[in-house]
N, C-alpha and C positions, 0 to 999 in steps of 0.2 A: 459486593456480590459474592457471597460465600457458598450459596447453594449451587450444586452442580447436577447436571443430568447424569443419571446412572446408566452406564452402557452395559449391554450384554457381552458375553464372551466373544460371540461372533463379531460384534461391532469393534471390540477392543483389538481383536486379531486383524481386522480390516485396516484399522488405523496404524497398528504396528507394522504391517506389511508396507504401508506407504513410506514410512521412515526408512525401511530397509532397501527399497527398490532404487535402482539407478535412475532417478526421476528424469533428468535431462537426456540421458542416453535413450531411454524408451520413448520419450516425447519426440526426440529427433527422428527416431525410426518411424513413428506414426506420421509425423510431418511429411516424410518422403513417400510412405506407402499410400497415403490418401491423395497424392498427386499423380500417381501412376495411371496411365491410360491403358487399361487391360481389356477393353472391349467387353466380351460376355462376362468375364470375371467381375468387372466393375459393375455391370448391370445386375448381376446376381447379388452382389454385396448391397447395392442400393435397395433392391426389392426386399431382401431379408431385413435390412434395417427398418424400412418403412413398415413392414409387418410386425416386427418385434416391438417397436416403439410407437406404433399407431400414428405415423406421420400423416397429416392431412395434405395430400398432394393436390387436391382440388383447388386450393388457394394459391398454389405456386404458379409463377408465370409460365414455367415449362413443367407440365404435369407428368410426363412420361420418363421413366428411368433412362431410356435411350437418348434423351436430350442432353445428358450430362456426361462429358468426356472423362471425368474423374470423380472419385468420391467426394473430394473437397468442393468441387463445383456444385454437387448436389447439396452438400451440407450448408453451403453459404448461398443457397438459392434465393433468387428474388421472388417477391410475391406479385400476383396479378394486381392491376390497378383497382383500387377500391377495397382491397382485402383488409386494410387496416385504416379505416376512416379516423381522422383526427377529431378529438373533442372540439366542438365549434366555439366554445367559450374562450375568448382571448386571454382570460386570466387563468386558464387551466394549465397546470404543470403536468405534462404528458409522461406516461411511462416510456422510457427509452427503448424498452425491449419487451418481447414476450417472455413470460417467466412466472415465478412464484415469489412472493414477498417473504424473504428470510427474516428480516427485521426492518422496522420503520419506527421513527420517533424523533426525539430531541437529543442533541449532543450535550451530554452532561459532564461537567468538570473536564472538558477537552477530551472526552473518551466516548467511544461508540460501542453500543451493545452488539456483541457478536452472537451470543447464544446465552441461554440461562446460565448464570454463574461465570460468564466470560465477557471481557471487553478488551479494547485496545485503544491506543492513543491516536488522535487525528494526525499529529505530527509524524508519527511512525508511518501511518498509511500513506501520507503525502511525501514520502522519501526524505523525511527529516526537515522539511521546509516549515520552520516554526512560524514565520511571518504569514505564509499562506494559511496555515492551520488556525492562526488567531482570527482570521477573517470569518471563520465558521464557529467561533465560540458561542455556545448557546443556540446554535443553528439547528437545522433539520437534516436528517439523513434517511435514505432508503437503500436497503441491500436487496438486490433482485437476482435470484438464481435462475439460470437457464438450464432446462433439462435437455437431453439429447434430441427430443422430438421438436423442440421449439425452433422458430425462426431466429437466425443467429446474426442478423444485422442490427446495428445500434443506431438510434435516431435521436435527434435533439429534443429534449423535453421543453425547452423554451428557446426564443431567439438568443443567440450569443455569438460573440466574437472571440475566437481562440487567442489566448494570451501566451500560453506556454504549454508544452508537453514534457513530461518527466518520465523517462523509462527507469524503473526501479527493478534491478535483478533480484532474484530470490529463488526459493524452492518451488516445486510444482506438485502440491498436494491435490487430492480431490477436494471439491468445494461443496459437497452435499451436506445435509443437516447433521449426519453422524460425525463427520470430520470437524464441522464448525463447533460441535458440542465438546469435542475431545482435544483439539489441538489449540494450545494457548496462542493468542495473537495471530490467528491464522491469516487474516487478510493483510497484516503488516509484515508477513514473512514470505508471501507468494510473489513471484514475478508479476509486475503490473505496470500499467501505463496510466499516469495521472494527466488528465486533460483539464486545464484551468481556463475558464471562460469569463469574460465580462458580459454582464447582461444589464438591461435597463434598471433592474432592481437590486443590483449588487453582484458579487462574485458567485460563481458556480463551478463545481468540480464534478467531472465524471471520471471515475476510476475503473478502468477495464482490467479485471483480474484474470490472470492465467490460471492454468490447472494442469495436473498431470495428464499426459497424452494430448492436451488441448491448449498448450501454452502460446500458440501463435495468434497474434493480434495484428490487424491492419487498420489504418485510418485513411480517410480520403485525401489528407494533405501530405502524408509521408509514405503511403504504401505499406509494405510489410515492415513492422516495427520490431516484433519480438518473436522471431523464429526460435525454437528451443536451442539453448546454448549454455555454455558454462557460465558461472557467475562472473560478473564484471562490475565496474563502477557505475554509479547512478549517472545517467546521461540526461542533460537538460537541453531543450531546444526552444528558443524564443520564436514565436510565430507572428511577429509584427507584420502588418499589412494584409492579414487574412480578411476576407470579406465576412460579413455577418452571416452566420448559418441560421436559416429560418427554422422555427420549431417544426418537427416532423421530418426534417432533412436527414438523410443518412450521413453519419459521421464516421462510422467504422464498422468492423465486423470481427467475429471470432471464427477462426478456422478450427472447427470443433467448438465446444461450448464452455461456458464458465459463469462469471458473476459480474454484475455492474453495481457500483456503489455511487449513489448520487448525493452530493453535499450541497446544501443551500444555506444562506445566511440567516441570522437571528430575526425572528418576527417577520419573515417574508412569505411564509407559506403555511397554510392550514391543511394538514393531511385529511383526506376523506375518512371520516370515522368508520365507514364500512370496509375500509381496506386495513387488514391486520395481518400479522405473520401467518403464513399458510395460504393467503388469498392468491388466486391466479390473476394475473394482469396481462393485458395485451398492449402491444406497442401502439401508441397514439391515444390510449384511454387516459382518463384523468386520474392522477394519484392524489391531487389536491388542488387548491386554488391559491394564487398569489394574493398577498395583501399589499395594499398601497404602502409606500415608504412611510407615510404619515399616520397610518392606521395603528390603533392601539392593539396590543395582543388580546385576542378574544379566545377563551378556552371553551370548547364545546360543552354544553350542558349534559349531565349524565342522562343516559336513556332511561325512560320509565320502564319499570319491571312489568 
């Protein structure tokens, strides 16, 4: 992959600024500010945010800004019942989040496409766990970017039992398309939480990627996992005895927004050909369909012109 996206001067300056900023210090400040309960100030901030980013509050379980004691409570808001119906097909692989497809495809030569001209290794993404990375050789991946306006809870794409979670420290860049095109190995450098699951059709990983100002991640089994902090060693946590989490069940959330990377094993899923980079997806909609363990790989026929 030698061809690179050419960035304008403004985009290059935007990326250079991220390298220069005290990423963890600023993210720690935002972490605390978004949890302050400031009454009218908080309500003003929520109203301004919903107007600027056109947040659809009609689908929220609590639709009035006054219902939220802090900005983070608003940002991690629950949705009303029925707002995200699950695809009814049992073989559907569901989108774990609301967002935009950054990249989607097949893992080739143990590497994942980040953006045109850039890729990174699966082992790096998974905190250096070579054995876990090998279970996804030739498998499928989907990188899903959450914008500020999106619902920021993360749900299970299929039924799965948590095997292990791995907290990998790192930097806190922005994760938008400009940064993905400019920063080498972006998702292998950012602080992230790797959640490894056993499913009926093989291993699955959900990688919850932090970002500048938005590095804080929570899970339903550990609570707050990654408040913004200085760099530290990779932390592994075995999760034996966890019950099976049903597809569509909430498994975590971003306190502010970021990216989720879904990894699936070889020849187990066929992505929906209508879903391509740039496509908007909603939590609970189908990204593709599982194949039987014994099914032969079938490649979609080219569309007629």
